C-alpha positions in Angstrom: 198.5 141.3 -38.0 198.5 145.1 -37.5 195.3 144.8 -35.3 193.3 147.2 -37.5 191.0 144.6 -39.1 188.9 141.6 -38.1 188.0 138.8 -40.5 185.0 136.5 -39.9 183.5 133.5 -41.8 179.9 132.5 -41.9 177.4 130.8 -44.2 178.8 131.4 -47.7 180.4 134.7 -46.8 183.6 136.2 -45.5 183.6 139.7 -44.0 186.3 142.1 -43.1 185.6 144.6 -40.3 187.3 147.7 -38.8 188.6 146.7 -35.4 188.3 150.3 -34.2 184.7 151.0 -35.3 183.1 147.6 -36.0 182.2 148.9 -39.5 182.1 146.3 -42.3 184.8 147.1 -44.8 184.4 144.2 -47.3 182.2 141.2 -48.0 183.5 138.3 -50.0 181.2 135.8 -51.7 182.2 132.7 -53.6 181.9 129.8 -51.1 178.7 127.8 -51.6 178.5 126.4 -48.1 179.6 127.2 -44.5 183.0 128.9 -44.1 184.7 127.0 -41.3 188.1 128.7 -41.0 189.7 132.0 -41.9 193.3 133.3 -41.6 195.2 136.4 -42.5 198.6 136.4 -44.2 201.5 137.6 -42.1 201.7 140.8 -44.2 198.0 141.4 -43.8 197.4 141.6 -47.6 195.7 138.2 -48.2 193.0 136.1 -46.5 192.6 132.4 -46.8 189.4 130.5 -46.1 188.2 126.9 -45.9 184.7 125.7 -46.3 182.3 122.8 -46.3 182.2 123.2 -50.1 185.6 121.4 -50.1 187.5 124.4 -51.3 190.3 126.6 -50.0 190.1 130.2 -51.3 192.6 133.1 -51.3 191.3 136.6 -51.3 192.8 140.1 -51.5 192.2 142.4 -48.5 189.7 144.3 -50.8 187.6 141.1 -51.3 188.8 140.0 -54.7 189.1 136.2 -55.0 192.6 135.4 -56.2 192.6 131.6 -56.1 190.0 128.8 -55.7 191.9 125.8 -54.6 190.4 122.3 -55.1 191.8 119.0 -54.0 190.2 118.0 -50.8 187.4 115.5 -51.3 185.4 116.5 -48.2 184.8 119.5 -45.9 187.8 121.8 -45.2 187.9 122.3 -41.4 191.1 124.4 -40.9 193.4 126.7 -42.8 196.6 128.6 -41.9 199.4 130.6 -43.6 203.0 129.8 -43.1 205.0 132.5 -41.2 206.6 133.7 -44.5 203.2 133.9 -46.2 204.3 131.7 -49.1 202.5 128.5 -48.1 199.0 127.5 -47.0 198.1 124.4 -45.0 194.6 122.9 -44.8 193.0 120.1 -42.9 189.9 118.2 -44.0 187.3 115.7 -43.1 188.9 113.6 -45.9 191.6 112.8 -43.3 194.4 114.6 -45.1 196.6 117.6 -44.5 197.5 119.4 -47.6 200.2 122.1 -48.3 199.7 124.6 -51.1 201.7 127.3 -52.7 200.4 130.8 -52.5 199.4 130.5 -56.1 197.1 127.5 -55.2 199.3 124.6 -56.4 199.3 121.6 -54.1 202.9 120.8 -53.1 202.2 118.0 -50.6 199.4 115.7 -49.5 200.0 114.4 -46.0 198.4 111.2 -45.1 198.4 109.4 -41.7 195.4 110.4 -39.8 192.6 107.8 -39.9 189.7 110.3 -39.3 188.8 113.9 -40.0 191.5 116.6 -39.5 190.0 119.4 -37.4 192.9 121.8 -36.8 196.3 122.6 -38.4 199.0 125.1 -37.7 202.6 126.0 -38.9 205.5 126.2 -36.4 206.9 129.7 -36.0 209.9 128.8 -38.2 207.6 127.4 -40.9 209.4 124.1 -41.0 206.8 121.9 -39.2 203.0 121.4 -39.2 200.9 120.2 -36.4 197.5 118.7 -36.9 194.7 117.5 -34.6 192.2 114.8 -35.6 189.0 112.9 -34.8 191.3 109.9 -34.5 192.3 111.3 -31.1 195.9 112.1 -32.1 198.1 115.1 -32.5 200.7 114.7 -35.2 203.7 116.7 -36.2 204.9 116.7 -39.8 207.8 118.0 -41.8 207.0 120.3 -44.8 207.5 117.3 -47.1 204.9 115.2 -45.2 207.2 113.1 -43.1 205.5 112.2 -39.7 207.9 113.4 -37.0 205.7 112.6 -33.9 202.4 111.0 -33.1 201.0 112.2 -29.7 198.4 110.1 -27.9 196.5 111.0 -24.8 193.3 112.6 -25.8 190.3 110.2 -25.5 188.1 112.1 -28.0 188.4 114.2 -31.1 191.2 116.9 -31.1 189.8 120.1 -32.5 192.4 122.7 -31.4 196.2 122.7 -31.9 198.7 125.5 -31.7 202.5 126.1 -31.4 203.9 128.3 -28.7 205.7 131.4 -30.3 209.1 129.9 -29.5 208.1 126.7 -31.3 209.1 124.6 -28.2 205.6 123.5 -27.2 202.4 122.4 -28.8 199.0 122.8 -27.1 195.9 120.8 -28.0 192.4 120.5 -26.7 189.1 118.7 -26.6 187.8 115.8 -24.5 187.6 118.1 -21.5 191.4 118.6 -21.3 194.0 121.0 -22.5 197.4 119.2 -23.1 200.9 120.6 -23.5 203.5 118.7 -25.5 207.2 119.1 -26.2 207.4 119.9 -29.9 210.8 118.3 -30.4 210.0 114.9 -28.8 206.2 114.6 -28.7 206.4 114.0 -25.0 203.4 115.1 -22.9 204.5 118.0 -20.5 201.3 119.0 -18.8 197.5 118.2 -18.7 194.8 120.6 -17.6 191.5 118.8 -16.9 188.0 120.0 -17.1 184.6 118.5 -16.8 182.5 118.5 -20.0 182.9 117.8 -23.7 184.4 120.4 -25.9 182.8 121.8 -29.0 183.9 124.2 -31.8 183.6 127.6 -33.4 186.1 130.5 -33.3 187.4 133.2 -31.0 190.3 135.6 -30.4 193.7 136.1 -29.0 195.6 136.7 -25.7 199.2 136.8 -24.7 201.3 136.2 -21.6 201.3 140.0 -21.1 197.5 140.2 -21.1 196.3 140.7 -17.5 193.5 138.6 -16.1 190.3 140.5 -16.7 186.6 139.8 -16.5 185.1 139.7 -20.0 181.6 140.9 -19.2 178.5 139.6 -17.5 178.4 135.9 -17.3 182.1 135.4 -18.2 184.2 133.7 -15.6 188.0 133.8 -15.6 189.9 130.6 -15.0 193.4 131.5 -13.8 196.0 128.7 -13.6 193.3 126.1 -13.9 191.7 127.1 -10.6 189.0 129.4 -9.3 186.6 126.4 -9.3 185.7 126.8 -13.0 185.7 124.1 -15.6 186.5 123.8 -19.3 182.9 123.7 -20.4 182.9 123.3 -24.2 186.1 124.8 -25.4 185.5 126.6 -28.7 187.3 125.4 -31.8 190.2 127.7 -32.7 190.0 129.4 -29.3 193.5 128.5 -28.1 196.0 131.3 -28.1 199.5 130.3 -26.8 202.5 132.3 -25.6 205.7 130.7 -24.4 204.3 130.1 -20.9 200.6 130.9 -21.0 197.5 129.4 -22.7 194.3 131.5 -23.2 191.0 130.5 -24.6 187.2 130.6 -24.3 184.3 128.3 -23.9 180.8 128.0 -25.1 179.7 128.6 -21.5 180.9 132.2 -21.7 184.1 131.5 -19.8 187.5 132.9 -20.5 190.4 130.9 -19.2 194.1 131.6 -18.7 196.5 128.7 -17.9 200.1 128.8 -16.8 202.5 126.3 -18.3 205.0 125.1 -15.7 
């Protein structure tokens, strides 16, 4: 959160890097398969990871494993901390969303999706969870697991979901579209259309105050959904959302910025 470190996940390992120098600071080992998702706690003192080994793990910033959390019966695709840092949410190929205490105790198992859950996120106030699934739906849940909204519109797997910082909007992507929803009602607000299927991995962050810039050779900026570019393979976890702007990246070396109207 302080912008001083970067956390990455790969095959069996989690690594912490200096954002200023690129130097590796710590290497965490414990997972036995691919690490699919990483997140830092709001205070920057803990890291949570999810893996194909079906576990969620909590680490200290220095690399000590604090908790190994078991409960999912298949791959864990996505993990996130609550804004107060006291809860963890995870989504899995076992079709469930699970909420855990910081100490690793499961507090709620949320069922409703009919296929793998690929992305989860807390609302800024920590009172709601959004999930995206291979069942083509985006769903909003209370902390106790009550389904508040089921949003339909995507025609393929939903691999990216995020709340806007004010909690009023939800953004989701895959199936060659980026869709904006009203968080309180589940109504679809806006659709940005692309041309090719979307994939997954992970990327970085942008805000409404970030000016449009070229990101290097071969990168193409998409501003307001124009400039003739396309959503070619949007990367999993690549959506960053401000109150009126969406930023992301694609596997075709494109960076895009979209304006919510």
